[in-house]
Backbone bond lengths (Angstrom), bond angles and torsions (degrees), N, CA, C in turn:
res aa  C-N    CA-C-N  psi(-1)  N-CA   C-N-CA  omega(-1)  CA-C   N-CA-C  phi
1 M - - - 1.452 - - 1.519 109.29 -
2 K 1.325 118.24 129.43 1.437 122.50 -176.77 1.536 110.23 -77.17
3 A 1.331 114.04 147.61 1.494 118.12 179.59 1.531 107.92 -70.63
4 A 1.338 112.04 153.00 1.471 119.69 -179.36 1.518 110.17 -68.06
5 K 1.305 115.84 145.56 1.472 122.21 176.11 1.521 108.87 -104.19
6 H 1.316 115.49 147.91 1.448 119.48 -179.48 1.522 111.23 -109.76
7 L 1.320 113.84 38.01 1.429 121.38 173.66 1.506 110.93 -124.27
8 S 1.277 116.41 155.24 1.491 118.66 176.65 1.523 107.74 -69.01
9 F 1.326 115.62 159.87 1.487 120.49 176.09 1.506 110.81 -58.18
10 W 1.381 115.56 -37.58 1.440 118.04 -176.01 1.505 113.08 -68.58
11 L 1.318 117.80 -36.88 1.446 122.83 177.95 1.541 110.40 -69.97
12 D 1.344 115.88 -31.84 1.432 119.59 177.47 1.540 109.08 -72.72
13 D 1.318 117.07 -39.16 1.448 122.91 -178.09 1.524 111.74 -73.81
14 V 1.349 116.20 -38.82 1.469 121.08 178.89 1.520 105.75 -125.90
15 P 1.341 119.15 96.04 1.438 121.56 -176.54 1.507 114.40 -58.04
16 D 1.319 115.28 150.66 1.472 121.39 -179.76 1.515 110.60 -67.03
17 K 1.334 116.29 138.26 1.438 122.93 179.97 1.502 111.16 -156.24
18 K 1.307 117.38 134.01 1.438 122.80 175.60 1.515 110.23 -66.57
19 K 1.360 116.86 128.24 1.456 120.16 -179.30 1.507 113.40 -121.14
20 F 1.313 117.61 -16.07 1.465 120.58 -174.90 1.542 108.92 -134.53
21 P 1.325 115.86 151.12 1.509 119.35 -177.55 1.512 112.18 -73.17
22 P 1.361 116.93 161.77 1.425 119.57 171.79 1.524 110.97 -77.74
23 L 1.351 115.69 162.55 1.451 119.90 176.47 1.525 107.71 -74.68
24 Q 1.351 115.22 122.09 1.475 121.19 179.52 1.535 110.53 -136.33
25 K 1.326 115.24 44.04 1.457 117.73 -177.35 1.532 107.57 -162.21
26 E 1.314 114.52 173.16 1.447 122.07 170.82 1.527 109.02 -103.10
27 A 1.316 116.84 124.19 1.463 119.81 -171.79 1.525 110.21 -136.06
28 Q 1.333 114.96 162.32 1.460 121.75 173.14 1.540 109.53 -125.45
29 T 1.297 114.50 146.30 1.445 120.76 179.68 1.547 110.13 -153.81
30 D 1.301 115.57 172.81 1.466 118.95 177.40 1.510 111.32 -80.20
31 V 1.339 114.32 -47.28 1.457 120.84 -176.52 1.532 110.35 -130.81
32 V 1.312 117.41 128.32 1.457 121.50 173.78 1.509 108.91 -110.72
33 I 1.323 116.77 134.08 1.489 120.92 -175.64 1.512 106.12 -121.46
34 I 1.350 116.09 128.87 1.428 123.28 175.82 1.501 109.10 -99.29
35 G 1.341 116.75 114.49 1.444 121.32 179.73 1.544 111.54 122.23
36 G 1.305 117.23 118.56 1.441 121.85 -177.33 1.505 114.29 -107.17
37 G 1.374 113.72 41.22 1.479 117.42 176.97 1.542 109.58 -104.65
38 M 1.313 114.68 -157.74 1.496 120.30 -176.62 1.543 111.21 -58.14
39 V 1.333 115.51 -47.34 1.454 117.28 -176.46 1.519 111.04 -69.20
40 G 1.306 117.05 -43.12 1.475 121.66 -176.72 1.542 110.55 -63.04
41 L 1.325 118.05 -47.73 1.466 120.11 -174.86 1.555 110.54 -73.53
42 M 1.319 116.74 -33.71 1.470 117.37 176.17 1.503 112.37 -71.00
43 A 1.334 117.15 -33.15 1.483 121.24 175.71 1.527 107.13 -66.62
44 A 1.294 117.59 -39.00 1.498 119.88 179.06 1.531 109.28 -63.40
45 W 1.314 117.59 -41.05 1.462 120.24 -178.84 1.516 110.89 -64.63
46 H 1.369 116.16 -44.02 1.455 118.07 178.96 1.520 113.35 -63.07
47 C 1.333 116.28 -40.95 1.460 119.53 178.47 1.533 111.25 -66.40
48 A 1.344 116.04 -41.36 1.461 119.79 -178.16 1.538 110.50 -65.78
49 T 1.353 118.43 -38.71 1.448 120.40 178.84 1.529 112.59 -65.26
50 K 1.358 116.97 -20.28 1.477 121.77 177.75 1.528 110.23 -89.43
51 G 1.295 117.52 2.85 1.447 120.46 176.60 1.534 115.02 92.41
52 F 1.310 119.03 9.24 1.481 122.02 177.29 1.500 112.52 -83.27
53 K 1.301 117.43 145.45 1.435 122.52 170.42 1.503 108.89 -81.03
54 V 1.324 118.74 128.78 1.457 123.03 -169.92 1.509 113.48 -129.32
55 A 1.345 116.77 141.32 1.470 122.70 172.93 1.521 107.89 -129.14
56 V 1.332 115.87 142.62 1.462 122.79 -179.53 1.543 108.59 -121.00
57 L 1.332 117.06 128.50 1.447 120.71 177.44 1.567 109.72 -113.18
58 E 1.294 115.65 127.33 1.478 120.51 -178.92 1.525 109.91 -124.12
59 K 1.330 116.03 128.17 1.456 121.68 -177.45 1.511 112.47 -61.10
60 N 1.318 117.35 -42.06 1.428 121.82 -179.25 1.532 109.62 -109.73
61 H 1.336 117.73 -115.44 1.453 121.93 173.94 1.508 106.37 -120.72
62 I 1.323 119.55 156.53 1.461 122.39 -177.40 1.518 109.22 -61.20
63 A 1.317 115.85 144.78 1.432 124.38 176.37 1.527 114.36 61.46
64 T 1.351 115.04 37.12 1.492 119.03 177.99 1.511 111.56 -115.95
65 G 1.330 117.99 -4.37 1.464 119.21 -178.87 1.534 109.82 -95.88
66 D 1.336 114.74 -128.10 1.450 119.56 -179.31 1.535 111.81 -59.21
67 S 1.321 116.79 -31.71 1.464 121.55 -179.53 1.521 113.30 -69.58
68 A 1.338 116.66 -13.52 1.458 120.09 176.38 1.502 111.75 -92.15
69 A 1.376 116.13 -7.55 1.432 120.15 -178.63 1.537 111.95 -122.68
70 T 1.337 114.53 19.15 1.450 120.15 178.48 1.519 112.14 -71.18
71 T 1.328 116.51 160.20 1.455 122.74 173.88 1.521 110.65 -67.41
72 G 1.339 116.24 -26.60 1.467 119.84 -170.92 1.479 112.48 78.79
73 F 1.331 117.99 12.70 1.470 120.47 176.58 1.541 108.08 -75.49
74 L 1.309 116.29 135.12 1.473 122.44 166.94 1.495 106.91 -106.63
75 T 1.324 114.79 74.87 1.466 121.11 -175.33 1.504 113.03 -113.23
76 R 1.294 118.01 150.95 1.468 122.54 177.36 1.520 111.22 -98.21
77 V 1.338 116.47 3.48 1.491 120.00 -175.47 1.532 109.51 -85.95
78 P 1.308 119.51 126.46 1.454 122.30 177.79 1.531 112.45 -60.32
79 D 1.317 114.98 145.40 1.487 120.66 -177.43 1.544 111.35 -86.38
80 T 1.329 114.23 51.09 1.458 118.60 -179.71 1.528 107.55 -164.90
81 S 1.324 118.41 172.04 1.472 122.80 -177.34 1.516 109.53 -61.14
82 L 1.359 116.71 125.28 1.455 119.39 179.97 1.533 109.63 -72.82
83 Q 1.325 116.99 -36.04 1.453 118.58 178.48 1.562 110.88 -65.12
84 N 1.317 116.91 -41.50 1.476 118.71 179.27 1.475 111.95 -64.07
85 L 1.331 119.63 -36.05 1.463 123.62 175.26 1.519 111.09 -61.87
86 Q 1.356 114.30 -42.87 1.451 117.84 -179.91 1.516 112.41 -67.77
87 I 1.320 116.66 -39.22 1.506 119.81 -178.90 1.489 108.35 -69.29
88 K 1.317 119.60 -41.36 1.476 122.03 -174.94 1.482 114.63 -75.68
89 Y 1.381 114.55 -39.94 1.465 119.58 -172.79 1.551 115.47 -116.19
90 G 1.341 115.87 -14.61 1.455 118.38 -179.59 1.504 115.55 99.20
91 S 1.292 116.30 159.44 1.475 123.13 -179.01 1.500 113.87 -63.34
92 D 1.355 117.94 -36.66 1.431 121.82 179.58 1.534 111.49 -62.16
93 F 1.337 114.29 -41.13 1.484 119.04 178.23 1.508 111.80 -63.71
94 L 1.314 117.04 -44.16 1.465 122.04 179.12 1.525 110.64 -63.50
95 T 1.328 114.85 -39.85 1.480 119.07 177.71 1.542 109.40 -62.24
96 K 1.325 117.62 -43.73 1.445 122.90 179.63 1.533 110.53 -59.55
97 I 1.348 118.18 -43.78 1.430 122.09 177.96 1.491 111.73 -57.79
98 F 1.334 117.87 -49.27 1.449 120.78 -179.56 1.544 112.78 -66.53
99 N 1.327 117.23 -37.68 1.470 118.91 178.82 1.532 110.06 -64.77
100 Q 1.326 118.12 -45.20 1.476 121.07 -177.92 1.516 110.46 -71.43
101 S 1.338 117.00 -39.15 1.462 119.20 179.32 1.495 111.27 -66.68
102 R 1.333 117.87 -38.87 1.446 123.28 178.21 1.537 110.62 -62.75
103 E 1.318 114.94 -44.15 1.496 118.92 178.43 1.530 110.95 -62.56
104 T 1.339 116.33 -45.15 1.439 120.12 -179.05 1.511 111.54 -64.03
105 Q 1.330 115.42 -42.89 1.441 121.14 179.41 1.527 111.90 -58.49
106 R 1.324 116.56 -45.96 1.466 120.52 -179.35 1.531 109.79 -68.29
107 N 1.319 116.97 -35.73 1.473 119.27 -178.77 1.532 109.62 -63.98
108 I 1.347 117.53 -40.41 1.471 121.17 179.74 1.547 109.30 -65.97
109 I 1.334 115.13 -48.53 1.438 118.45 -179.03 1.547 112.51 -61.23
110 D 1.280 116.67 -42.53 1.462 121.82 178.37 1.515 110.15 -66.51
111 F 1.319 118.17 -38.48 1.478 122.25 178.94 1.497 109.70 -62.16
112 I 1.334 117.55 -45.29 1.476 121.80 -179.84 1.527 109.70 -60.55
113 K 1.312 115.93 -43.68 1.488 120.82 -179.78 1.532 111.43 -67.27
114 N 1.305 116.58 -46.44 1.478 119.57 -176.57 1.500 112.17 -65.92
115 K 1.329 117.85 -36.09 1.437 122.56 -179.32 1.553 111.63 -88.98
116 A 1.343 115.91 -2.54 1.480 120.53 178.87 1.528 109.22 55.91
117 I 1.329 118.71 46.57 1.445 123.00 -179.06 1.534 109.21 -81.25
118 D 1.275 116.62 123.90 1.504 122.09 179.96 1.508 108.80 -85.23
119 C 1.336 115.05 91.43 1.488 119.59 -177.53 1.522 109.83 -137.82
120 G 1.276 118.45 27.77 1.462 121.71 175.29 1.519 115.65 64.84
121 L 1.342 116.77 30.31 1.465 120.64 179.81 1.523 110.15 -59.71
122 R 1.327 116.59 128.24 1.443 123.41 175.28 1.521 109.54 -133.03
123 E 1.316 117.80 127.44 1.417 122.35 -178.21 1.555 111.03 -104.22
124 Y 1.301 116.60 128.29 1.463 122.20 177.02 1.516 107.31 -165.61
125 N 1.333 116.59 -167.82 1.453 121.49 -177.70 1.521 110.68 -95.75
126 S 1.323 114.85 163.87 1.450 119.30 172.32 1.538 110.06 -116.89
127 Y 1.351 116.45 158.76 1.455 119.54 -172.38 1.540 107.90 -137.41
128 Y 1.311 113.63 122.10 1.463 121.77 175.86 1.516 105.87 -108.35
129 G 1.359 117.26 109.95 1.479 118.01 -168.60 1.497 116.59 -141.39
130 T 1.326 112.33 -177.73 1.463 121.87 -178.00 1.515 108.76 -131.70
131 Y 1.327 114.63 153.84 1.476 121.36 176.89 1.537 110.85 -94.37
132 A 1.344 116.79 -6.83 1.448 122.10 -178.23 1.529 111.96 -89.19
133 A 1.307 116.28 162.85 1.486 120.58 178.13 1.522 110.87 -63.98
134 S 1.334 117.03 -34.32 1.423 121.71 173.38 1.517 108.25 -147.73
135 D 1.309 116.05 148.63 1.499 119.94 -176.29 1.509 107.05 -140.67
136 E 1.338 116.59 118.75 1.453 119.71 179.92 1.520 113.39 -63.23
137 T 1.335 114.61 -36.75 1.469 119.54 178.96 1.486 111.56 -58.54
138 L 1.338 116.36 -47.13 1.452 121.45 -177.38 1.519 110.62 -66.33
139 R 1.321 116.99 -42.98 1.467 121.35 178.67 1.530 111.03 -62.99
140 N 1.326 115.88 -41.84 1.488 118.21 179.60 1.542 111.89 -64.33
141 D 1.321 115.43 -41.12 1.467 118.81 179.80 1.520 111.46 -67.49
142 L 1.359 115.94 -36.18 1.470 120.40 177.30 1.541 108.76 -63.99
143 E 1.315 117.12 -43.29 1.464 120.65 179.95 1.521 110.63 -62.59
144 A 1.335 116.74 -33.71 1.463 120.08 -178.32 1.507 112.65 -68.84
145 I 1.357 119.45 -27.69 1.469 121.16 -171.75 1.495 114.70 -120.50
146 E 1.351 119.33 -2.76 1.477 117.84 -172.07 1.538 113.41 -64.74
147 K 1.321 118.72 -17.93 1.466 121.63 179.49 1.543 112.72 -96.51
148 I 1.329 116.46 1.91 1.458 120.13 -178.86 1.519 108.78 -91.45
149 T 1.326 118.00 112.74 1.438 122.98 -175.10 1.529 112.04 -60.21
150 A 1.336 117.61 -42.36 1.459 121.69 -177.59 1.533 113.16 -66.05
151 A 1.343 116.28 -18.52 1.450 117.58 -179.98 1.520 110.25 -70.81
152 Q 1.337 119.46 -32.84 1.469 124.24 176.95 1.542 111.43 51.28
153 V 1.310 117.22 63.57 1.410 121.16 -172.29 1.526 112.65 -110.47
154 T 1.357 114.43 154.06 1.466 121.90 169.88 1.535 105.79 -133.98
155 F 1.315 115.74 133.43 1.462 119.61 177.67 1.533 108.56 -92.53
156 I 1.304 115.60 128.34 1.492 120.39 -177.74 1.532 106.91 -104.29
157 E 1.306 117.22 117.22 1.441 122.64 -177.99 1.511 111.84 -82.48
158 S 1.304 117.50 157.10 1.476 123.65 173.32 1.533 106.79 -86.73
159 P 1.356 119.92 145.28 1.487 124.19 1.66 1.502 112.38 -86.81
160 M 1.338 114.89 148.56 1.461 121.45 -175.59 1.543 112.21 -60.71
161 K 1.302 115.58 -31.95 1.498 118.45 -171.65 1.591 110.00 -67.11
162 N 1.290 116.69 -18.40 1.458 118.84 177.82 1.502 116.31 -89.00
163 V 1.349 116.10 3.95 1.423 120.28 -177.08 1.527 110.84 -93.50
164 D 1.301 117.02 132.96 1.451 121.61 176.43 1.520 109.23 -70.58
165 P 1.339 118.34 119.16 1.460 118.75 -177.62 1.522 113.98 -55.05
166 S 1.337 118.91 -31.36 1.467 120.89 -176.75 1.520 110.12 -67.60
167 V 1.323 118.66 -19.69 1.466 121.26 177.80 1.552 108.82 -72.35
168 V 1.322 114.40 -33.58 1.429 120.04 -174.39 1.531 111.10 -85.66
169 Q 1.304 116.97 -45.98 1.452 120.07 -177.67 1.550 108.97 -152.59
170 E 1.278 117.05 133.23 1.451 119.96 -179.80 1.524 110.64 -64.85
171 N 1.343 115.83 144.57 1.473 121.52 178.83 1.520 113.72 56.55
172 A 1.336 116.32 31.59 1.471 119.59 178.91 1.562 109.28 -72.72
173 N 1.330 116.69 145.18 1.446 118.95 179.63 1.531 107.51 -77.64
174 P 1.335 116.55 163.09 1.480 119.98 -174.64 1.508 113.77 -60.18
175 G 1.331 117.75 -27.00 1.454 120.40 -177.84 1.537 112.93 -89.43
176 F 1.313 116.28 6.90 1.450 121.33 -174.07 1.546 111.71 -57.86
177 I 1.353 115.63 -52.56 1.454 119.19 -175.17 1.528 112.05 -61.60
178 Q 1.358 115.88 -40.67 1.451 119.32 -177.84 1.569 111.39 -66.61
179 K 1.311 115.00 -17.22 1.467 117.56 -179.40 1.524 113.05 -98.67
180 I 1.333 116.92 5.26 1.467 120.05 168.33 1.517 106.15 -85.96
181 P 1.338 118.91 126.99 1.445 120.98 -171.46 1.561 114.29 -80.08
182 F 1.324 119.30 -0.70 1.446 120.75 -172.26 1.511 112.30 -106.58
183 T 1.343 115.30 151.90 1.459 119.37 171.23 1.509 112.71 -83.84
184 Q 1.361 117.07 -27.22 1.425 123.48 172.32 1.524 108.51 -141.01
185 A 1.318 117.51 147.75 1.441 119.25 -175.99 1.545 110.42 -157.00
186 I 1.321 114.39 150.71 1.481 121.10 167.22 1.540 105.61 -96.45
187 C 1.334 115.31 120.00 1.446 121.72 179.47 1.530 110.07 -95.42
188 F 1.336 116.00 120.74 1.454 120.06 175.62 1.523 107.37 -100.85
189 K 1.306 115.07 117.94 1.494 118.88 -173.98 1.521 112.56 -83.51
190 G 1.353 115.06 149.64 1.447 121.19 172.37 1.530 115.60 72.97
191 E 1.343 116.99 41.62 1.436 119.47 176.77 1.548 111.05 -103.71
192 A 1.315 116.78 -171.03 1.479 117.43 -175.17 1.522 110.63 -163.80
193 S 1.285 114.24 171.14 1.512 121.56 172.69 1.513 108.36 -140.65
194 F 1.344 114.84 163.75 1.465 120.88 178.74 1.514 111.71 -157.52
195 N 1.292 115.41 171.06 1.460 122.60 174.22 1.532 106.54 -89.98
196 S 1.288 117.20 110.29 1.492 122.16 -170.74 1.512 112.02 -65.03
197 R 1.319 117.07 -39.08 1.504 118.19 -176.01 1.530 109.44 -75.50
198 K 1.287 119.74 -37.65 1.492 118.24 176.28 1.503 110.11 -63.82
199 F 1.339 116.44 -39.97 1.452 118.74 177.42 1.531 111.55 -61.61
200 L 1.309 116.40 -48.12 1.477 119.10 -173.35 1.541 111.26 -70.17
201 F 1.299 117.86 -33.65 1.507 118.40 175.80 1.498 109.80 -64.33
202 A 1.296 119.11 -43.69 1.464 122.03 177.58 1.536 110.90 -66.91
203 F 1.304 116.33 -37.22 1.438 122.86 -179.78 1.534 109.62 -67.16
204 A 1.336 116.93 -39.22 1.458 119.90 179.61 1.519 111.87 -65.03
205 E 1.345 117.72 -31.75 1.467 121.28 177.43 1.506 109.90 -69.52
206 I 1.317 115.26 -36.62 1.493 118.01 175.64 1.504 110.12 -65.19
207 L 1.332 118.52 -39.97 1.480 121.70 178.02 1.522 109.91 -62.80
208 K 1.331 116.30 -39.69 1.451 120.66 179.08 1.539 111.34 -60.28
209 Q 1.322 116.34 -40.01 1.469 120.96 175.91 1.512 112.70 -66.21
210 M 1.340 115.63 -24.26 1.460 121.34 178.75 1.515 112.45 -90.32
211 K 1.360 116.37 9.79 1.458 125.74 174.73 1.536 111.59 71.54
212 V 1.349 116.63 21.07 1.461 118.89 171.26 1.533 107.61 -77.88
213 E 1.326 115.33 131.80 1.449 122.02 179.99 1.521 109.74 -89.54
214 I 1.322 117.10 124.12 1.475 123.10 179.11 1.531 109.27 -118.06
215 Y 1.355 115.00 127.95 1.454 119.97 -179.16 1.501 108.33 -121.97
216 E 1.323 118.71 122.21 1.453 123.99 173.53 1.531 110.06 -97.83
217 E 1.337 115.00 167.72 1.486 121.44 -178.00 1.492 110.65 50.48
218 S 1.320 115.99 42.42 1.486 121.65 -177.21 1.525 108.43 -131.87
219 E 1.308 114.52 78.39 1.507 122.52 -179.00 1.519 108.32 -68.35
220 V 1.293 116.80 131.49 1.492 121.24 176.35 1.524 107.71 -79.85
221 L 1.350 113.53 122.62 1.477 121.02 -178.00 1.496 112.42 -96.81
222 D 1.326 117.77 -27.56 1.447 120.50 -179.10 1.519 110.20 -161.48
223 V 1.304 114.66 152.47 1.455 122.06 175.80 1.513 110.48 -130.28
224 E 1.316 117.56 126.48 1.451 121.27 176.23 1.516 108.19 -114.39
225 I 1.332 114.53 131.24 1.503 120.09 -177.76 1.509 107.68 -122.66
226 D 1.308 115.41 115.98 1.504 123.52 175.81 1.534 107.31 -137.54
227 S 1.292 115.05 -121.80 1.506 117.86 176.95 1.532 107.50 -73.18
228 K 1.330 118.64 -19.70 1.459 122.46 173.02 1.516 107.30 -144.54
229 V 1.303 115.09 176.47 1.525 120.56 -178.14 1.545 106.21 -103.89
230 I 1.328 113.02 134.59 1.477 120.51 173.92 1.530 105.93 -117.57
231 V 1.333 115.59 117.87 1.455 120.93 179.47 1.544 107.41 -110.70
232 K 1.312 116.23 116.80 1.476 122.32 -176.09 1.509 112.79 -102.86
233 A 1.319 114.61 132.78 1.492 122.33 174.97 1.516 107.08 -118.85
234 D 1.348 115.72 -171.76 1.483 120.75 -175.02 1.525 112.87 -57.06
235 N 1.355 115.49 -50.37 1.504 119.91 -169.93 1.499 110.58 -123.76
236 G 1.327 119.32 31.78 1.454 120.24 177.81 1.509 111.33 172.03
237 F 1.279 115.19 177.96 1.462 120.53 175.54 1.508 111.20 -147.83
238 I 1.337 116.57 159.63 1.454 121.96 175.39 1.518 110.71 -123.90
239 A 1.275 116.16 128.76 1.472 122.49 173.88 1.489 108.57 -96.49
240 A 1.355 117.68 131.47 1.463 121.06 -174.73 1.520 109.65 -143.57
241 K 1.309 114.07 163.45 1.465 121.76 175.45 1.506 111.04 -82.11
242 K 1.343 115.98 -36.94 1.442 122.36 -176.69 1.527 111.43 -130.93
243 L 1.320 116.28 151.55 1.459 123.09 178.80 1.537 109.51 -126.23
244 I 1.325 115.72 132.95 1.490 123.74 172.68 1.500 108.86 -121.30
245 I 1.359 115.82 124.88 1.469 118.97 178.43 1.533 105.69 -104.44
246 A 1.292 116.97 121.04 1.432 122.93 -175.20 1.538 109.98 -130.21
247 T 1.309 116.51 54.27 1.465 123.15 -178.68 1.497 110.50 -115.57
248 G 1.325 117.46 149.71 1.450 121.04 177.46 1.527 112.10 -61.96
249 Q 1.307 116.34 -39.82 1.464 124.16 176.85 1.509 107.75 -114.08
250 P 1.333 122.20 121.99 1.443 122.81 178.61 1.516 111.61 -54.21
251 I 1.337 116.42 142.21 1.453 121.31 -178.92 1.555 110.06 -64.70
252 E 1.329 115.40 161.56 1.481 119.89 -173.89 1.527 112.60 -64.36
253 S 1.307 117.34 -22.70 1.458 119.08 178.22 1.497 113.07 -63.92
254 F 1.322 115.87 -17.26 1.483 119.94 -177.54 1.542 109.17 -120.07
255 Q 1.285 114.69 65.71 1.479 123.22 -178.08 1.560 110.60 -58.95
256 E 1.304 116.67 -37.76 1.456 120.77 -177.78 1.503 111.36 -63.13
257 I 1.329 117.99 -27.16 1.469 121.69 176.65 1.517 109.81 -84.27
258 R 1.295 117.90 -37.94 1.471 122.05 179.42 1.519 111.96 -56.68
259 S 1.322 115.88 -35.77 1.464 119.90 -176.50 1.539 111.79 -69.58
260 L 1.345 116.93 -13.13 1.450 121.31 -178.16 1.536 111.70 -89.39
261 I 1.333 115.51 -10.81 1.467 121.04 -175.44 1.517 111.42 -98.71
262 K 1.308 115.97 132.05 1.447 121.93 177.44 1.570 108.63 -114.70
263 P 1.322 116.37 101.38 1.480 118.11 -177.86 1.528 112.75 -61.81
264 K 1.311 116.12 142.41 1.469 122.10 175.69 1.542 108.80 -134.81
265 L 1.322 112.86 150.01 1.472 119.48 178.92 1.501 110.80 -102.16
266 S 1.345 116.42 143.28 1.437 120.28 169.76 1.512 107.49 -132.84
267 Y 1.349 115.74 161.03 1.459 120.90 -175.27 1.485 111.39 -128.27
268 V 1.323 115.71 148.11 1.447 121.33 179.80 1.545 108.69 -125.96
269 I 1.321 115.55 134.38 1.446 120.97 175.52 1.544 106.31 -115.36
270 A 1.327 114.13 125.21 1.486 120.11 177.18 1.506 108.61 -108.68
271 A 1.313 115.95 131.27 1.487 121.82 -178.17 1.539 109.85 -136.89
272 K 1.321 114.23 150.58 1.432 120.28 178.31 1.586 109.97 -108.84
273 Y 1.312 115.14 137.55 1.464 120.22 -178.73 1.582 108.77 -128.92
274 K 1.304 113.73 146.05 1.443 119.09 171.75 1.526 108.75 -71.41
275 D 1.333 115.64 -42.89 1.439 120.87 178.78 1.546 104.69 -124.79
276 I 1.339 117.16 104.52 1.459 120.43 -172.97 1.530 109.81 -67.43
277 P 1.350 118.85 121.73 1.450 121.79 -175.77 1.521 113.62 -84.94
278 L 1.330 115.38 44.22 1.432 119.15 -176.03 1.526 109.32 -153.98
279 A 1.340 116.28 138.18 1.453 120.01 179.99 1.539 110.00 -76.23
280 D 1.313 115.50 167.15 1.438 119.03 172.96 1.548 110.09 -66.93
281 G 1.329 115.85 132.68 1.470 118.44 -179.33 1.519 108.28 148.81
282 L 1.351 113.29 177.32 1.449 122.95 176.08 1.500 107.62 -111.28
283 F 1.316 117.72 137.73 1.464 120.74 -173.73 1.517 110.43 -133.74
284 W 1.328 116.98 134.69 1.472 121.66 169.13 1.532 107.90 -149.20
285 D 1.351 114.64 157.28 1.480 117.98 -170.93 1.525 110.72 -116.95
286 T 1.318 114.17 -178.67 1.486 120.89 -173.78 1.531 112.26 -89.56
287 F 1.347 117.63 3.70 1.453 117.49 177.37 1.510 112.27 -62.76
288 E 1.307 118.35 162.04 1.475 123.46 176.39 1.530 108.30 -132.50
289 P 1.330 118.93 105.73 1.444 127.93 -1.36 1.560 111.44 -71.03
290 Y 1.331 117.85 156.11 1.426 122.70 -172.69 1.551 110.91 -86.66
291 Y 1.332 117.29 161.31 1.408 125.89 169.80 1.515 107.81 -103.61
292 Y 1.332 116.25 142.86 1.479 120.56 175.89 1.505 109.14 -135.95
293 Y 1.290 116.14 148.98 1.470 119.39 178.46 1.510 109.80 -157.85
294 R 1.340 112.98 158.79 1.446 122.87 177.17 1.520 109.34 -167.92
295 K 1.333 116.62 162.92 1.448 122.13 172.92 1.538 109.58 -79.69
296 V 1.330 116.29 147.10 1.425 119.17 172.48 1.519 111.79 -108.47
297 S 1.325 116.25 -3.74 1.463 122.02 173.28 1.509 107.81 -163.78
298 S 1.342 114.76 158.62 1.502 118.64 -179.18 1.489 108.29 -88.12
């Protein structure tokens, strides 16, 4: 039995490597972004496409923080109780979340395809389910979203063996249903997964071609905000009109924001099988906290 590794699957699959220089100058830009993960680089892309001059500062190397420990799910489903969102904010709010998430999800998938980015993109359905014969949580969440068009859901009743696989997924193999771990599930159609680090490395090269400046090993030590923003690192600083903070943990210059964050730990177990006991798809359950799983290769 192999010893456990304390790295994410993505860091193991795509080893860490410095790709961009540190900030060693005084510079000016329109927008400065702190954080070189998924949110930071995508924010840089959106700003650059609008004609803004952009610089990104990353404390370590790009895609080594939260983006190196992501599930790799390209899902439009909020990471919280759907019923609670509806009760607290209303059906219109929940509808807006699904509409915007669906649009963003498709934009990313189409971007990967159009740019021919080799990042292990796989398109299939996702399943939010229960191991019990009936589950009030699952039923309540289904009731909260069944009228939302962008959710694109199908409810799969128990027992699973009586379900026609073609209803769940086109061209499903005969063993597909038996490999869904739930007795009941909400099926979200048209979702996907990818290798986050492969995607972000390719994405960073696209940003480089768009003249976005990316600096690694450039920890932000201080931020001054007056008529403009001054972001200071070890060996230089950047003056900008706008600041975007895209870090998992807010930087120390913003202690009032840090106090609002409660860090939590999650764990991932990676295992190899001769015959993978799981269908293609993304899976998570109604437990609190929940378990999620998927295949990373066939």
